[in-house]
C-alpha positions as CSV (number, residue, x, y, z in Angstrom):
1,X,0.0,0.0,0.0
2,X,1.2,3.5,-0.8
3,X,0.4,6.9,0.5
4,X,-1.1,7.7,-2.9
5,X,-3.5,4.8,-2.5
6,X,-4.5,6.1,0.9
7,X,-5.3,9.5,-0.7
8,X,-7.4,7.7,-3.3
9,X,-9.4,5.9,-0.6
10,X,-10.0,9.2,1.3
11,X,-11.0,11.1,-1.8
12,X,-13.5,8.4,-2.8
13,X,-15.0,8.3,0.7
14,X,-15.3,12.1,0.7
15,X,-16.8,12.3,-2.8
16,X,-19.1,9.3,-2.4
17,X,-18.4,8.4,-6.0
18,X,-15.5,6.8,-7.9
19,X,-16.4,8.9,-10.9
20,X,-16.3,12.2,-9.0
21,X,-13.1,11.2,-7.1
22,X,-11.4,10.3,-10.4
23,X,-12.2,13.7,-11.8
24,X,-10.9,15.4,-8.7
25,X,-7.7,13.3,-8.7
26,X,-7.1,13.7,-12.4
27,X,-6.9,10.0,-13.1
28,X,-9.1,7.6,-15.0
29,X,-12.0,5.9,-13.4
30,X,-10.6,2.4,-14.2
31,X,-7.2,3.3,-12.7
32,X,-8.8,4.5,-9.5
33,X,-11.0,1.4,-9.3
34,X,-7.9,-0.8,-9.8
35,X,-6.0,1.0,-7.0
36,X,-9.0,0.5,-4.7
37,X,-9.2,-3.2,-5.5
38,X,-5.4,-3.5,-4.8
39,X,-5.9,-2.1,-1.3
40,X,-8.9,-4.3,-0.7
41,X,-7.0,-7.4,-1.9
42,X,-3.9,-6.5,0.1
43,X,-5.8,-6.3,3.4
44,X,-8.5,-8.8,2.5
45,X,-11.4,-6.3,3.2
46,X,-14.1,-4.6,1.3
47,X,-13.8,-0.8,1.7
48,X,-16.9,0.3,-0.3
49,X,-20.3,-1.0,-1.2
50,X,-20.9,0.0,-4.8
51,X,-24.4,1.3,-5.6
52,X,-26.0,2.8,-8.7
53,X,-25.8,6.2,-6.8
54,X,-22.1,5.9,-5.8
55,X,-20.2,4.2,-3.1
56,X,-20.8,3.8,0.7
57,X,-18.1,2.9,3.2
58,X,-18.4,-0.5,4.7
59,X,-17.8,-0.9,8.5
60,X,-14.3,-2.1,7.7
61,X,-14.0,0.9,5.3
62,X,-14.9,3.3,8.1
63,X,-12.2,1.9,10.4
64,X,-9.6,1.8,7.6
65,X,-10.5,5.5,6.7
66,X,-9.7,6.6,10.2
67,X,-6.3,4.9,10.1
68,X,-5.6,6.2,6.6
69,X,-6.3,9.8,7.7
70,X,-4.0,9.4,10.7
71,X,-1.2,8.0,8.5
72,X,-1.5,10.8,5.9
73,X,-1.5,13.4,8.7
74,X,1.7,12.0,10.1
75,X,3.3,11.9,6.6
76,X,2.3,15.6,6.2
77,X,4.0,16.4,9.5
78,X,7.1,14.7,8.3
79,X,7.1,16.7,5.1
80,X,6.6,19.9,7.0
81,X,9.4,19.1,9.4
82,X,12.0,17.9,7.0
83,X,11.2,19.2,3.5
84,X,10.5,22.8,4.5
85,X,13.5,23.3,6.8
86,X,11.2,23.5,9.8
87,X,12.6,25.6,12.6
88,X,10.1,25.2,15.4
89,X,10.0,22.3,17.8
90,X,6.9,20.2,17.1
91,X,4.6,19.4,20.1
92,X,1.7,17.2,19.1
93,X,-0.9,15.4,21.3
94,X,-3.3,12.7,20.3
95,X,-6.3,12.3,22.6
96,X,-9.8,11.2,22.6
97,X,-12.2,14.1,22.8
98,X,-12.3,15.0,26.5
99,X,-12.8,18.5,27.7
100,X,-10.1,18.1,30.3
101,X,-7.5,17.1,27.7
102,X,-8.4,20.2,25.5
103,X,-8.2,22.5,28.6
104,X,-4.8,21.0,29.6
105,X,-3.5,21.6,26.0
106,X,-4.7,25.2,26.0
107,X,-3.0,25.8,29.4
108,X,0.2,24.3,27.9
109,X,0.1,26.6,24.9
110,X,-0.4,29.6,27.2
111,X,2.6,28.6,29.3
112,X,5.1,28.1,26.5
113,X,6.2,30.4,23.7
114,X,4.1,29.8,20.6
115,X,6.9,31.3,18.5
116,X,9.3,28.5,19.6
117,X,6.9,25.6,19.4
118,X,4.4,24.3,16.9
119,X,1.5,22.9,18.8
120,X,-1.1,20.5,17.4
121,X,-3.8,18.4,18.9
122,X,-5.5,15.5,17.0
123,X,-8.6,13.8,18.1
124,X,-8.4,10.0,18.0
125,X,-11.3,7.7,17.5
126,X,-12.1,4.7,19.6
127,X,-13.5,1.6,18.0
128,X,-15.2,-1.2,19.8
129,X,-13.7,-4.6,19.1
130,X,-16.4,-7.1,18.3
């Protein structure tokens, strides 16, 4: 699996249609479909249910999408840090959405110099294992 394939999955999920996603990604519809099938085959899951009105994420697809977004976010952080001669120290927190965690993060930002650090917070999702 490649980062590009993850971008394809995310775009198809956002657009709700392989046709619309292929237009947005500037690739042919058959190429996009092949890439989706490769990911599904590699992980032995079905990401989308195909309908005459578009595509709908399966339960496995929803879980996969959450992980795909996290991986791409981390890849973007790497690019920012090392491709753009990043000069700030990165301070990133991943947490479930709890008000005390957000409040603690805000207090942390107030305490430390925002010009010296690049702060980010990312909400994680929790999935019930069946």
